[in-house]
Z-matrix of the N, CA and C atoms (Angstrom, degrees):
N
C 1 1.446
C 2 1.525 1 109.32
N 3 1.307 2 117.14 1 131.04
C 4 1.453 3 121.96 2 -179.41
C 5 1.520 4 110.41 3 -90.65
N 6 1.310 5 115.00 4 138.35
C 7 1.448 6 120.98 5 173.88
C 8 1.518 7 108.16 6 -110.89
N 9 1.307 8 115.99 7 142.93
C 10 1.451 9 121.55 8 -179.65
C 11 1.522 10 110.24 9 -125.30
N 12 1.323 11 115.40 10 150.10
C 13 1.455 12 120.44 11 167.48
C 14 1.523 13 106.18 12 -106.84
N 15 1.314 14 116.69 13 149.15
C 16 1.456 15 121.87 14 -174.00
C 17 1.520 16 110.68 15 -120.85
N 18 1.322 17 114.64 16 149.03
C 19 1.452 18 122.79 17 175.72
C 20 1.521 19 106.51 18 -132.54
N 21 1.330 20 116.70 19 126.49
C 22 1.460 21 121.33 20 -179.32
C 23 1.520 22 108.57 21 -108.03
N 24 1.318 23 115.78 22 127.96
C 25 1.462 24 122.65 23 177.04
C 26 1.526 25 108.99 24 -114.23
N 27 1.304 26 116.38 25 139.18
C 28 1.458 27 122.41 26 175.64
C 29 1.526 28 107.08 27 -118.96
N 30 1.326 29 116.62 28 113.41
C 31 1.456 30 120.42 29 179.05
C 32 1.523 31 108.65 30 -103.84
N 33 1.328 32 117.66 31 130.31
C 34 1.467 33 120.27 32 -178.18
C 35 1.524 34 111.68 33 -69.60
N 36 1.315 35 115.64 34 168.73
C 37 1.462 36 120.49 35 -173.39
C 38 1.514 37 114.11 36 -68.12
N 39 1.312 38 119.11 37 -19.62
C 40 1.453 39 121.14 38 179.26
C 41 1.516 40 114.43 39 -82.51
N 42 1.318 41 117.65 40 -1.71
C 43 1.466 42 122.22 41 -177.93
C 44 1.522 43 109.49 42 -74.78
N 45 1.321 44 116.07 43 126.95
C 46 1.466 45 119.91 44 -179.95
C 47 1.528 46 110.51 45 -75.50
N 48 1.308 47 115.78 46 162.91
C 49 1.457 48 121.13 47 179.28
C 50 1.527 49 110.71 48 -63.79
N 51 1.332 50 116.58 49 -38.29
C 52 1.458 51 121.05 50 -179.90
C 53 1.533 52 111.20 51 -65.72
N 54 1.322 53 117.26 52 -40.65
C 55 1.459 54 121.09 53 178.11
C 56 1.529 55 110.93 54 -66.21
N 57 1.318 56 117.26 55 -42.45
C 58 1.467 57 121.01 56 177.90
C 59 1.531 58 110.41 57 -62.11
N 60 1.321 59 117.09 58 -41.67
C 61 1.464 60 121.01 59 177.89
C 62 1.518 61 111.09 60 -62.84
N 63 1.332 62 116.68 61 -41.05
C 64 1.463 63 120.75 62 179.63
C 65 1.529 64 111.00 63 -64.50
N 66 1.310 65 117.71 64 -41.87
C 67 1.471 66 121.86 65 178.85
C 68 1.526 67 110.56 66 -62.30
N 69 1.335 68 116.45 67 -46.03
C 70 1.463 69 120.13 68 -179.80
C 71 1.526 70 111.94 69 -66.71
N 72 1.323 71 117.00 70 -36.84
C 73 1.465 72 120.68 71 178.02
C 74 1.514 73 111.49 72 -64.37
N 75 1.332 74 117.57 73 -41.61
C 76 1.464 75 120.56 74 178.52
C 77 1.517 76 111.77 75 -64.28
N 78 1.328 77 117.11 76 -41.71
C 79 1.463 78 119.78 77 177.97
C 80 1.528 79 111.00 78 -64.51
N 81 1.317 80 116.99 79 -37.96
C 82 1.462 81 120.31 80 -178.85
C 83 1.526 82 111.36 81 -70.71
N 84 1.325 83 117.43 82 -42.26
C 85 1.459 84 120.02 83 -176.21
C 86 1.519 85 112.99 84 -74.96
N 87 1.314 86 117.23 85 -42.81
C 88 1.466 87 119.92 86 -172.09
C 89 1.522 88 113.80 87 -98.66
N 90 1.318 89 117.93 88 -20.70
C 91 1.454 90 119.79 89 -178.52
C 92 1.513 91 114.19 90 -114.39
N 93 1.334 92 117.24 91 0.01
C 94 1.473 93 122.59 92 -178.02
C 95 1.523 94 113.08 93 59.76
N 96 1.322 95 117.58 94 32.25
C 97 1.457 96 121.72 95 177.42
C 98 1.521 97 109.27 96 -87.08
N 99 1.324 98 116.41 97 150.14
C 100 1.463 99 121.49 98 172.99
C 101 1.522 100 108.40 99 -126.85
N 102 1.315 101 115.58 100 153.42
C 103 1.457 102 121.17 101 -177.02
C 104 1.520 103 110.01 102 -72.83
N 105 1.319 104 116.36 103 126.23
C 106 1.458 105 121.61 104 177.24
C 107 1.520 106 109.85 105 -103.37
N 108 1.327 107 116.99 106 -45.91
C 109 1.459 108 121.11 107 -178.74
C 110 1.522 109 109.93 108 -153.10
N 111 1.318 110 115.66 109 138.34
C 112 1.458 111 122.07 110 174.37
C 113 1.517 112 107.39 111 -127.93
N 114 1.318 113 116.07 112 127.04
C 115 1.451 114 120.60 113 179.41
C 116 1.511 115 108.36 114 -122.19
N 117 1.308 116 116.60 115 119.58
C 118 1.455 117 123.35 116 179.18
C 119 1.515 118 108.23 117 -106.79
N 120 1.325 119 116.52 118 120.42
C 121 1.454 120 121.91 119 -177.97
C 122 1.523 121 110.66 120 -89.73
N 123 1.338 122 117.94 121 158.42
C 124 1.467 123 120.62 122 -179.11
C 125 1.533 124 114.15 123 -59.88
N 126 1.334 125 117.36 124 -26.55
C 127 1.463 126 119.15 125 179.73
C 128 1.535 127 112.42 126 -83.16
N 129 1.342 128 118.07 127 -3.62
C 130 1.450 129 121.85 128 174.18
C 131 1.520 130 115.60 129 105.19
N 132 1.317 131 118.18 130 -10.58
C 133 1.467 132 118.95 131 179.32
C 134 1.515 133 109.73 132 -76.81
N 135 1.333 134 115.25 133 156.45
C 136 1.462 135 121.28 134 -177.83
C 137 1.525 136 110.16 135 -126.76
N 138 1.307 137 116.06 136 137.48
C 139 1.457 138 122.87 137 169.54
C 140 1.522 139 106.63 138 -113.63
N 141 1.327 140 116.12 139 123.05
C 142 1.448 141 121.33 140 -174.40
C 143 1.520 142 108.42 141 -122.85
N 144 1.323 143 116.51 142 131.57
C 145 1.460 144 120.92 143 175.67
C 146 1.524 145 108.06 144 -116.56
N 147 1.322 146 115.14 145 121.58
C 148 1.458 147 122.43 146 178.27
C 149 1.522 148 108.64 147 -107.66
N 150 1.310 149 116.38 148 154.09
C 151 1.457 150 119.91 149 177.32
C 152 1.520 151 109.51 150 -139.89
N 153 1.342 152 114.46 151 157.51
C 154 1.461 153 121.31 152 171.44
C 155 1.510 154 108.61 153 -148.71
N 156 1.325 155 114.75 154 152.65
C 157 1.456 156 120.70 155 -176.81
C 158 1.515 157 110.30 156 -71.50
N 159 1.319 158 114.97 157 141.55
C 160 1.457 159 121.47 158 172.11
C 161 1.523 160 105.94 159 -95.06
N 162 1.313 161 115.32 160 120.44
C 163 1.459 162 120.25 161 -178.51
C 164 1.526 163 108.33 162 -93.36
N 165 1.297 164 115.21 163 116.10
C 166 1.462 165 121.96 164 179.50
C 167 1.518 166 109.09 165 -94.96
N 168 1.299 167 116.93 166 131.28
C 169 1.457 168 121.55 167 177.91
C 170 1.522 169 107.92 168 -90.31
N 171 1.317 170 115.23 169 125.61
C 172 1.460 171 119.46 170 178.58
C 173 1.526 172 108.74 171 -106.16
N 174 1.274 173 113.27 172 143.49
C 175 1.459 174 119.86 173 -179.41
C 176 1.525 175 109.62 174 -77.06
N 177 1.330 176 116.29 175 136.39
C 178 1.461 177 119.54 176 -176.94
C 179 1.521 178 113.39 177 -97.00
N 180 1.324 179 118.22 178 -16.11
C 181 1.461 180 120.57 179 -178.98
C 182 1.495 181 111.21 180 -120.37
């Protein structure tokens, strides 16, 4: 069973598409986050949920 940790970002309505893409790219490259859900509201604001796997270390002996 995989466990994930989540990060929620709220981008205001004045955020351009290019800026939002840059923010998501930085999180993906440097934090190993992947896009789980993106919600774009009619007024232009965005709610973004990112996730990444939690790696559990198991004892071998």
